[in-house]
C-alpha positions in Angstrom: -5.6 -23.4 -7.9 -8.4 -22.8 -10.4 -8.9 -19.4 -12.1 -11.6 -17.0 -10.8 -14.9 -17.8 -12.6 -15.7 -15.5 -15.4 -19.0 -14.4 -13.7 -17.0 -13.3 -10.7 -14.6 -11.3 -12.8 -17.5 -9.6 -14.5 -18.9 -8.7 -11.1 -15.5 -7.5 -9.8 -14.8 -4.6 -12.0 -15.0 -2.5 -15.1 -14.6 -3.6 -18.7 -11.1 -4.8 -19.8 -8.5 -2.1 -20.2 -9.0 -0.4 -23.5 -6.3 0.7 -25.8 -6.9 4.4 -25.1 -6.6 4.0 -21.4 -3.5 1.8 -21.8 -2.0 4.5 -23.9 -2.5 7.0 -21.1 -0.7 4.8 -18.7 2.1 4.1 -21.2 2.6 7.8 -21.7 3.3 8.2 -17.9 6.0 5.6 -18.0 7.5 6.8 -21.3 7.7 10.3 -19.8 9.8 9.1 -16.9 11.9 6.0 -17.5 14.7 8.1 -19.0 13.9 11.3 -17.1 16.9 11.5 -14.7 15.8 14.5 -12.6 14.3 15.0 -10.1 15.8 12.0 -8.5 15.8 10.5 -5.0 18.8 8.2 -4.5 19.1 5.4 -2.0 22.8 5.5 -2.3 25.6 4.7 0.2 28.8 6.7 -0.5 32.1 5.1 0.5 34.2 7.9 -1.0 34.1 11.0 -3.3 34.3 8.6 -6.2 30.8 7.4 -5.4 29.3 10.9 -5.9 28.1 10.3 -9.4 24.8 11.0 -11.2 22.0 8.4 -11.4 22.6 7.6 -15.0 26.2 6.6 -14.2 25.3 4.6 -11.1 22.4 2.5 -12.5 22.3 3.0 -16.2 19.3 0.8 -16.9 17.1 2.1 -14.1 17.9 5.8 -13.4 14.6 7.5 -14.3 11.2 7.9 -12.7 12.5 9.6 -9.5 13.8 6.4 -7.9 15.2 3.0 -8.8 12.1 0.9 -7.9 9.8 3.2 -9.8 12.0 3.0 -12.9 12.0 -0.8 -12.6 8.2 -1.0 -12.5 7.9 1.7 -15.1 9.8 -0.6 -17.4 7.5 -3.5 -16.3 4.5 -1.3 -17.3 6.0 -0.7 -20.8 6.9 -4.4 -21.2 3.4 -5.5 -20.2 1.4 -3.1 -22.3 3.6 -3.5 -25.4 3.1 -7.3 -25.2 -0.7 -7.1 -24.6 -1.3 -4.3 -27.2 1.4 -5.0 -29.8 -0.4 -2.9 -32.5 -1.1 0.1 -30.4 0.5 3.4 -31.2 2.5 3.4 -27.9 3.9 -0.1 -28.5 6.8 1.0 -30.7 8.0 3.8 -28.4 7.6 1.4 -25.5 9.8 -1.2 -27.2 12.3 1.4 -28.1 12.5 2.5 -24.5 13.0 -1.1 -23.4 15.7 -1.6 -26.0 17.6 1.5 -24.8 17.6 0.4 -21.2 17.9 -3.4 -21.3 21.3 -3.9 -22.8 23.9 -6.4 -21.6 26.2 -3.5 -20.7 23.6 -1.6 -18.7 22.5 -4.7 -16.8 26.2 -5.6 -16.0 26.6 -2.2 -14.5 23.4 -2.7 -12.4 24.8 -6.0 -11.1 28.1 -4.3 -10.3 26.2 -1.6 -8.4 24.2 -4.0 -6.3 27.4 -5.8 -5.4 29.1 -2.7 -4.1 30.0 -2.1 -0.4 27.1 -0.9 1.8 24.4 -2.2 -0.6 23.4 -5.4 1.0 19.9 -4.1 1.6 19.5 -2.0 -1.5 15.8 -2.0 -2.6 15.1 -5.0 -0.5 12.4 -6.3 -0.8 10.2 -3.9 -2.8 12.5 -3.0 -5.7 14.0 -6.4 -6.0 10.6 -8.0 -6.2 9.5 -5.6 -8.9 12.7 -6.5 -10.8 11.7 -10.1 -10.7 8.2 -9.1 -11.9 9.8 -7.4 -14.9 11.8 -10.5 -15.5 8.6 -12.6 -15.4 6.9 -10.3 -17.9 9.8 -10.4 -20.3 9.8 -14.2 -20.2 6.3 -14.1 -21.6 7.6 -12.5 -24.9 7.7 -14.8 -27.9 9.5 -12.6 -30.4 13.3 -12.4 -30.9 13.7 -8.9 -29.5 11.7 -9.7 -26.3 13.8 -12.8 -25.8 16.9 -10.7 -26.1 15.7 -8.3 -23.4 14.9 -11.2 -21.2 18.3 -12.8 -21.7 20.0 -9.4 -21.0 18.1 -9.1 -17.7 18.9 -12.6 -16.5 22.0 -11.8 -14.5 20.2 -9.1 -12.6 17.2 -11.4 -12.1 19.6 -14.0 -10.7 21.2 -11.5 -8.3 17.8 -10.2 -7.1 16.5 -13.8 -6.5 19.7 -14.8 -4.7 19.6 -11.7 -2.4 16.0 -12.3 -1.5 16.6 -16.0 -1.0 19.6 -15.4 1.3 17.6 -12.8 3.3 14.6 -15.1 3.6 16.7 -17.7 5.3 17.9 -15.1 7.9 14.6 -13.1 8.3 13.1 -14.0 11.7 10.0 -11.8 11.5 7.8 -10.5 8.7 7.7 -6.8 7.9 4.1 -5.6 8.3 4.4 -2.0 7.2 2.2 -0.4 4.5 5.2 0.9 2.5 8.2 -0.4 0.7 9.6 -2.7 3.4 6.5 -4.9 3.5 7.3 -8.5 3.0 3.9 -9.9 2.0 3.5 -7.9 -1.2 7.1 -8.5 -2.2 6.8 -12.3 -1.6 3.7 -12.4 -3.8 5.6 -10.8 -6.7 8.6 -13.1 -6.1 6.3 -16.1 -6.0 4.8 -15.2 -9.4 8.3 -14.8 -10.8 9.5 -18.2 -9.4 6.5 -19.9 -11.0 7.2 -18.2 -14.4 10.9 -18.9 -14.2 10.4 -22.5 -13.0 12.6 -21.9 -10.0 11.1 -24.6 -7.7 13.8 -24.2 -5.0 13.0 -20.5 -4.6 9.2 -21.1 -4.7 9.6 -23.9 -2.1 11.6 -21.5 0.1 9.0 -18.7 -0.3 6.2 -21.1 0.6 7.9 -22.4 3.7 8.9 -19.1 5.0 5.7 -17.3 4.2 3.5 -20.0 5.9 5.9 -19.8 8.9 5.4 -16.1 9.0 1.7 -15.9 8.3 0.1 -19.3 8.5 -1.1 -18.9 12.2 -2.1 -15.3 12.0 -5.5 -14.3 13.4 -7.8 -11.3 13.4 -5.7 -8.8 11.4 -6.7 -5.3 12.6 -8.3 -3.9 9.4 -9.9 -1.2 11.6 -6.4 0.4 12.1 -5.9 0.7 8.3 -4.9 2.8 6.5 -2.0 4.6 8.1 -1.5 8.1 6.7 1.1 7.3 4.1 0.3 3.7 3.2 0.3 2.5 -0.4 0.0 -1.2 0.5 -2.5 -2.8 2.9 -0.7 -5.0 5.5 -3.8 -7.2 6.0 -4.9 -7.5 2.4 -1.4 -8.1 1.1 -0.9 -10.9 3.5 -4.2 -12.6 2.4 -3.3 -12.0 -1.2 0.0 -13.8 -0.7 -1.5 -16.7 1.3 -4.2 -17.4 -1.4 -1.3 -18.1 -3.7 0.1 -20.8 -1.4 -3.0 -22.7 -0.2 -5.7 -24.6 -2.0 -9.1 -22.8 -2.1 -10.9 -24.6 0.8 -7.9 -24.4 3.1 -7.4 -20.7 2.2 -11.1 -20.1 2.9 -10.7 -21.5 6.4 -7.5 -19.5 7.0 -9.2 -16.3 5.7 -12.1 -16.8 8.1 -9.6 -16.7 11.0 -7.5 -13.9 9.6 -10.1 -11.5 8.4 -13.3 -12.5 10.3 -14.9 -9.1 9.5 -15.5 -9.7 5.8 -19.3 -9.9 5.4 -20.6 -13.3 4.6 -23.8 -12.0 2.9 -24.9 -9.2 0.7 -23.0 -7.6 -2.3 -22.1 -4.2 -0.9 -18.5 -3.0 -0.5 -19.3 -0.5 2.3 -17.5 -2.7 4.8 -14.1 -1.3 3.5 -14.0 2.4 2.5 -11.4 3.7 0.0 -8.6 5.8 1.5 -9.0 9.6 1.3 -6.3 11.6 -0.5 -6.1 15.2 0.6 -3.2 16.5 -1.5 -1.9 14.8 -4.6 1.0 17.2 -4.9 2.4 15.8 -1.6 4.5 12.7 -2.5 3.7 11.0 0.8 0.0 11.8 1.0 -0.4 10.7 -2.7 0.6 7.2 -1.5 -3.1 6.7 -0.7 -4.0 6.6 -4.3 -1.7 3.7 -4.6 -3.3 2.1 -1.6 -6.7 2.2 -3.3 -5.3 0.6 -6.5 -3.4 -2.1 -4.6 -6.3 -2.8 -2.3 -8.5 -3.3 -5.4 -6.2 -5.9 -6.9 -5.6 -7.6 -3.6 -9.3 -7.9 -3.0 -9.8 -9.4 -6.4 -6.9 -11.8 -5.7 -8.4 -12.9 -2.4 -11.6 -13.6 -4.2 -9.7 -15.6 -6.8 -8.3 -17.8 -4.1 -11.7 -18.8 -2.6 -13.9 -21.7 -3.6 -16.8 -20.9 -6.0 -19.9 -20.1 -4.0 -18.1 -18.7 -1.0 -20.5 -16.2 0.6 -17.7 -13.6 0.9 -17.2 -13.2 -2.8 -19.8 -10.5 -3.4 -18.6 -8.2 -0.6 -14.9 -8.7 -1.6 -15.5 -7.9 -5.3 -17.8 -5.0 -4.5 -15.1 -3.4 -2.3 -12.6 -4.0 -5.1 -14.8 -2.2 -7.5 -15.3 0.7 -5.1 -11.5 1.1 -4.7 -10.9 0.8 -8.4 -13.5 3.5 -9.1 -12.0 5.8 -6.5 -8.4 5.4 -7.7 -8.3 5.1 -11.5 -9.5 8.7 -12.2 -6.6 10.0 -10.1 -3.9 8.4 -12.3 -3.5 11.4 -14.6 0.2 12.5 -14.3 -0.9 16.0 -13.3 1.6 15.8 -10.4 4.9 14.0 -10.9 4.8 13.0 -7.2 2.2 10.3 -8.2 2.6 10.3 -12.0 6.0 8.6 -11.9 4.7 5.5 -10.2 0.9 5.2 -10.1 0.6 4.1 -13.7 2.3 0.9 -12.9 -0.2 0.2 -10.1 -3.1 1.0 -12.5 -1.8 -1.4 -15.1 -1.2 -4.1 -12.5 -4.8 -3.8 -11.5 -6.5 -3.3 -14.9 -4.6 -6.1 -16.6 -5.2 -8.6 -13.8 -1.4 -9.1 -13.4 -1.5 -11.0 -10.2 -4.6 -13.2 -10.9 -4.4 -16.9 -11.7 -4.0 -17.5 -15.4 -3.4 -13.8 -16.1 -0.4 -14.4 -18.4 
């Protein structure tokens, strides 16, 4: 699948992420990856012995309020430290990664996942982000980065195995706008499988994803968003399928799946950004994440279309509107959003899911 033409990237969004903005996002993650409390555990207790603090349960990923946010906070630091190696935040980011990604910590994480009652732990969202962290570390060329990648491999393998076993049993996709959604997680997992060269896993993902989504029609965008969404069910599905089909075939599928995308004009008014009424409310603040993820999904959908497709302008204009609505809100003023929104902002502004982005 060919990369999105440079002219379309220029139309899509703002200038590339500058070092100052990257530093602001890095500061959010540095402020939380080793901040243990407040903490929301997804933890099944079998006995009194399981009543332990987060740092003892999951010593690599105990900060940032919950396990999945800690994982993608580490991804944020790994990505920005690699892309901006001379920036002032790079050394603290690398130090944070070195503190977390030790063989002993990762072994404890694998042991935790293997415990009784944890078959569905962080499935699929957190496990998919763990794979995304693994993919990012695989892009490092220096000795320290290769060491982090090697240390994480047992947990990568466990996450991929769990998702793969689940995929073979899953009879229906999960179409929610929150953590359980399968389309978004499958997109992250696909990108990892490609980076890791795991063709068996990518073949399974392709087969199951097309079985789930290949015949879908007329996704009801008019019903989006729900009040606490941070992922779009419709756009995430299209952003997954564009990874799996060649451009012309994807273009035909998209016409059936989202027939309401305008085929003329450059405006983004066909899809309005979500409205956030209270950023101190952790559930209502999800909608800032929705605007960020919609922006990168719209750009991804555009990247999957043939050059000259008449829907490119409206798609990229809507992406720009969502980007402009969301990025000013990623401030860290409220920990409810600050512990996780930086990762979404970095995923968008560094083009993490786009073809050729690595």
